[in-house]
BAFILO-951870 format. One line per 10 residues: number of its first residue (from 1); for each residue z, y, x of C-alpha. Coordinates in nm, 2 decimals. Layout:
% BAFILO-951870
NUM = Z Y X  ...;
//
This chain:
% BAFILO-951870
1 = -7.79 -18.89 11.01  -7.96 -19.23 11.03  -8.29 -19.09 10.91  -8.27 -18.81 11.17  -8.22 -19.07 11.44  -8.52 -19.27 11.31  -8.74 -18.96 11.31  -8.63 -18.88 11.67  -8.72 -19.24 11.78  -9.05 -19.25 11.61;
11 = -9.15 -18.90 11.71  -9.05 -18.97 12.07  -9.27 -19.29 12.07  -9.57 -19.11 11.92  -9.55 -18.82 12.16  -9.51 -19.05 12.46  -9.82 -19.24 12.35  -10.02 -18.93 12.30  -9.91 -18.77 12.63  -9.95 -19.08 12.83;
21 = -10.22 -18.95 13.06  -10.00 -18.66 13.16  -9.66 -18.83 13.17  -9.78 -19.14 13.35  -9.77 -19.10 13.73  -10.04 -19.35 13.80  -10.34 -19.53 13.64  -10.27 -19.85 13.46  -10.47 -20.06 13.71  -10.32 -19.90 14.02;
31 = -10.18 -20.17 14.25  -9.91 -20.12 14.52  -9.94 -20.44 14.72  -9.62 -20.41 14.92  -9.41 -20.35 14.61  -9.44 -20.66 14.40  -9.16 -20.67 14.14  -9.00 -20.36 14.31  -8.70 -20.21 14.12  -8.71 -19.87 13.95;
41 = -8.72 -19.58 14.19  -8.40 -19.38 14.20  -8.43 -19.00 14.19  -8.17 -18.84 14.42  -8.03 -18.49 14.46  -7.80 -18.55 14.75  -7.89 -18.74 15.08  -7.68 -18.99 15.27  -7.49 -18.72 15.45  -7.40 -18.54 15.13;
51 = -7.64 -18.25 15.16  -7.80 -18.12 14.83  -8.17 -18.10 14.79  -8.44 -18.06 14.53  -8.51 -18.39 14.35  -8.64 -18.65 14.60  -8.68 -19.03 14.64  -8.66 -19.28 14.92  -8.93 -19.54 14.98  -8.85 -19.91 14.91;
61 = -8.82 -20.14 15.21  -8.88 -20.51 15.16  -8.57 -20.70 15.28  -8.66 -21.06 15.16  -9.01 -21.17 15.08  -8.89 -21.49 14.92  -8.63 -21.32 14.70  -8.85 -21.01 14.65  -8.54 -20.80 14.73  -8.57 -20.44 14.83;
71 = -8.35 -20.16 14.97  -8.39 -19.79 15.01  -8.50 -19.66 15.35  -8.26 -19.37 15.39  -8.42 -19.24 15.70  -8.69 -19.03 15.52  -8.67 -18.82 15.21  -8.99 -18.80 15.00  -9.01 -18.50 14.78  -9.15 -18.50 14.42;
81 = -9.47 -18.32 14.34  -9.45 -18.14 14.00  -9.76 -18.07 13.79  -9.99 -18.20 14.05  -10.32 -18.38 13.99  -10.29 -18.36 13.61  -9.95 -18.54 13.60  -9.61 -18.40 13.52  -9.45 -18.56 13.83  -9.56 -18.78 14.12;
91 = -9.44 -18.87 14.46  -9.57 -18.64 14.74  -9.65 -18.95 14.94  -9.79 -19.20 14.69  -9.91 -19.44 14.96  -9.57 -19.50 15.12  -9.33 -19.42 14.84  -9.49 -19.42 14.49  -9.27 -19.30 14.20  -9.19 -19.61 13.99;
101 = -8.96 -19.50 13.72  -8.94 -19.84 13.56  -9.02 -20.05 13.87  -9.33 -20.25 13.94  -9.45 -20.58 13.79  -9.56 -20.90 13.97  -9.89 -20.74 14.05  -9.74 -20.43 14.20  -9.84 -20.21 13.90  -9.63 -19.92 13.76;
111 = -9.44 -20.05 13.46  -9.36 -19.70 13.33  -9.73 -19.61 13.33  -9.83 -19.93 13.16  -9.55 -19.89 12.90  -9.68 -19.55 12.80  -10.04 -19.66 12.77  -9.93 -19.98 12.61  -9.77 -19.77 12.33  -10.11 -19.63 12.26;
121 = -10.26 -19.97 12.22  -9.98 -20.15 12.04  -9.89 -19.87 11.80  -10.25 -19.78 11.73  -10.33 -20.15 11.65  -10.02 -20.18 11.43  -10.09 -19.87 11.23  -10.46 -19.94 11.19  -10.39 -20.30 11.07  -10.11 -20.18 10.83;
131 = -10.34 -19.92 10.67  -10.61 -20.18 10.64  -10.37 -20.42 10.47  -10.26 -20.15 10.23  -10.61 -20.06 10.14  -10.72 -20.41 10.08  -10.40 -20.52 9.91  -10.38 -20.22 9.68  -10.74 -20.25 9.58  -10.72 -20.62 9.50;
141 = -10.38 -20.60 9.35  -10.47 -20.31 9.13  -10.79 -20.48 9.00  -10.61 -20.80 8.94  -10.32 -20.63 8.75  -10.56 -20.41 8.55  -10.83 -20.67 8.46  -10.60 -20.98 8.41  -10.75 -21.31 8.29  -10.96 -21.52 8.51;
151 = -11.02 -21.24 8.76  -10.65 -21.21 8.81  -10.60 -21.58 8.86  -10.88 -21.61 9.11  -10.76 -21.32 9.32  -10.40 -21.43 9.32  -10.49 -21.79 9.41  -10.69 -21.66 9.70  -10.39 -21.44 9.80  -10.16 -21.75 9.78;
161 = -10.40 -21.95 10.00  -10.40 -21.68 10.27  -10.02 -21.66 10.26  -9.96 -22.03 10.31  -10.21 -22.06 10.60  -10.03 -22.14 10.93  -10.13 -21.82 11.10  -10.08 -21.93 11.46  -10.30 -22.24 11.42  -10.57 -22.04 11.25;
171 = -10.56 -21.79 11.55  -10.59 -22.08 11.79  -10.88 -22.23 11.61  -11.05 -21.88 11.59  -10.99 -21.83 11.96  -11.16 -22.16 12.04  -11.49 -22.06 11.88  -11.49 -21.71 12.03  -11.65 -21.61 12.36  -11.42 -21.68 12.66;
181 = -11.42 -21.31 12.76  -11.37 -21.03 12.50  -11.38 -20.66 12.56  -11.09 -20.44 12.46  -11.27 -20.30 12.16  -11.36 -20.65 12.04  -10.99 -20.76 12.07  -10.87 -20.45 11.89  -11.12 -20.50 11.60  -11.05 -20.87 11.58;
191 = -10.67 -20.84 11.58  -10.68 -20.55 11.33  -10.90 -20.75 11.10  -10.67 -21.06 11.12  -10.36 -20.86 11.06  -10.51 -20.67 10.77  -10.62 -20.99 10.60  -10.29 -21.17 10.66  -10.08 -20.87 10.54  -10.30 -20.78 10.23;
201 = -10.17 -21.06 10.00  -9.81 -20.94 10.03  -9.92 -20.59 9.92  -10.16 -20.72 9.65  -9.89 -20.93 9.47  -9.65 -20.64 9.45  -9.92 -20.38 9.34  -10.04 -20.63 9.08  -9.70 -20.66 8.92  -9.65 -20.28 8.92;
211 = -9.99 -20.21 8.77  -9.94 -20.47 8.49  -9.60 -20.33 8.41  -9.71 -19.96 8.42  -10.01 -20.02 8.20  -9.79 -20.10 7.90  -9.60 -19.76 7.93  -9.67 -19.47 7.70  -9.84 -19.25 7.95  -10.10 -19.51 8.03;
221 = -10.16 -19.60 7.67  -10.20 -19.22 7.59  -10.45 -19.17 7.88  -10.66 -19.46 7.75  -10.65 -19.33 7.40  -10.77 -18.99 7.52  -11.08 -19.15 7.66  -10.98 -19.20 8.03  -11.22 -19.44 8.20  -11.09 -19.76 8.35;
231 = -11.15 -19.63 8.70  -10.96 -19.31 8.63  -10.68 -19.49 8.46  -10.64 -19.73 8.75  -10.68 -19.50 9.05  -10.55 -19.18 8.90  -10.25 -19.30 8.70  -10.15 -19.66 8.77  -10.19 -19.71 9.15  -9.99 -19.39 9.23;
241 = -9.69 -19.55 9.07  -9.70 -19.81 9.35  -9.67 -19.55 9.63  -9.30 -19.63 9.69  -9.37 -20.00 9.71  -9.65 -19.94 9.96  -9.43 -19.71 10.17  -9.18 -19.99 10.20  -9.46 -20.23 10.29  -9.56 -20.00 10.58;
251 = -9.20 -20.03 10.72  -9.24 -20.40 10.71  -9.60 -20.44 10.83  -9.60 -20.21 11.13  -9.31 -20.38 11.31  -9.44 -20.72 11.21  -9.78 -20.64 11.36  -9.63 -20.50 11.68  -9.45 -20.83 11.72  -9.76 -21.03 11.62;
261 = -9.97 -20.87 11.89  -9.72 -20.98 12.14  -9.72 -21.33 12.00  -10.09 -21.37 11.99  -10.11 -21.27 12.36  -9.96 -21.61 12.43  -10.26 -21.79 12.28  -10.53 -21.59 12.46  -10.59 -21.32 12.21  -10.43 -21.04 12.41;
271 = -10.61 -20.74 12.56  -10.79 -20.80 12.89  -10.69 -20.63 13.22  -10.66 -20.35 13.30  -10.59 -20.26 12.94  -10.21 -20.24 12.89  -10.03 -20.33 12.57  -9.67 -20.42 12.50  -9.78 -20.78 12.41  -9.97 -20.84 12.73;
281 = -9.69 -20.69 12.94  -9.44 -20.93 12.78  -9.68 -21.22 12.83  -9.71 -21.14 13.20  -9.33 -21.10 13.23  -9.26 -21.43 13.06  -9.46 -21.62 13.33  -9.18 -21.56 13.57  -8.85 -21.74 13.49  -8.66 -21.50 13.72;
291 = -8.73 -21.20 13.50  -8.41 -21.20 13.30  -8.18 -21.23 13.60  -8.37 -21.05 13.88  -8.64 -20.82 13.73  -8.50 -20.70 13.39  -8.72 -20.38 13.40  -9.02 -20.60 13.32  -8.87 -20.65 12.97  -8.89 -20.27 12.89;
301 = -9.17 -20.34 12.64  -8.92 -20.55 12.43  -8.68 -20.26 12.43  -8.95 -20.02 12.33  -9.06 -20.25 12.05  -8.69 -20.27 11.93  -8.65 -19.89 11.93  -8.98 -19.83 11.74  -8.90 -20.10 11.48  -8.55 -19.95 11.44;
311 = -8.68 -19.60 11.40  -8.94 -19.69 11.14  -8.68 -19.86 10.93  -8.43 -19.58 10.96  -8.70 -19.32 10.86  -8.79 -19.49 10.54  -8.45 -19.64 10.44  -8.38 -19.34 10.22  -8.71 -19.38 10.06  -8.63 -19.74 9.97;
321 = -8.30 -19.62 9.82  -8.48 -19.36 9.62  -8.73 -19.62 9.49  -8.44 -19.84 9.38  -8.28 -19.56 9.19  -8.62 -19.46 9.04  -8.68 -19.81 8.92  -8.33 -19.82 8.76  -8.39 -19.49 8.58  -8.73 -19.61 8.45;
331 = -8.58 -19.93 8.32  -8.30 -19.74 8.15  -8.55 -19.51 7.98  -8.75 -19.80 7.87  -8.45 -19.96 7.71;
//
């Protein structure tokens, strides 16, 4: 049951990210100047007099500029336009009453639209960096465990050095030497590289231990005796035994990198406007101390991050249990 829930959450997030251009009512850089921090638009089926209608909305009317408080103008119904202009649903009068399903941010931009497109950026970055960390870590860990000796010592000391580095200070120092303005592709490549390098040592140490242990088993000794080359023995026989461990690492790295992207946005390594990501959205929201009390819809990226992290862990928790049982069986057989 828990794994099914995890699959639903992860699949929903991936589909929302892929279908963002169709599901989002607006562009990520669309501004609605009269709706700064406007609350979510409420979809109605009945008007003030109790009459039933097709789904419609009311436009927001600013009541207090100082408090940024709005109320619905019940005098005019605005119908919804379905499958119009390449979008699933929009307001029929975007100028006067735009459809803001999760409200607007402090710049008057649609939070729902930016959340969908932000999923593309944040999830794409996290998955790319996690795959890079697995590739680098598995290669280095496998070589270290297979070769042993000085080569093993050098690689593991280098991994230890990366692991003990204060990541946030290294990121600050790196940002200081980079150009003031970075393009979205440059930020993506930079963050993916940083995350992959930082995450690789954790993978490398585990893979090294597995390879060293597996090399002593009968099947590896037999393959070597039959003339299998070192490359075939390592990549065809030994590294596949670490698949379970690397699957577990994926469950840890992807959520960690999603959170890390949000953290690095605070030190100037976030994506530039108008590119939306969950990290930059939270960074913008944190600049207003009234968010928690008055504009909670601006924290929707935090809720999305929580659900994705939960889903990833639920999906692979059975895999972790199977790995534990598998390790126990192997140790029993070895005894």
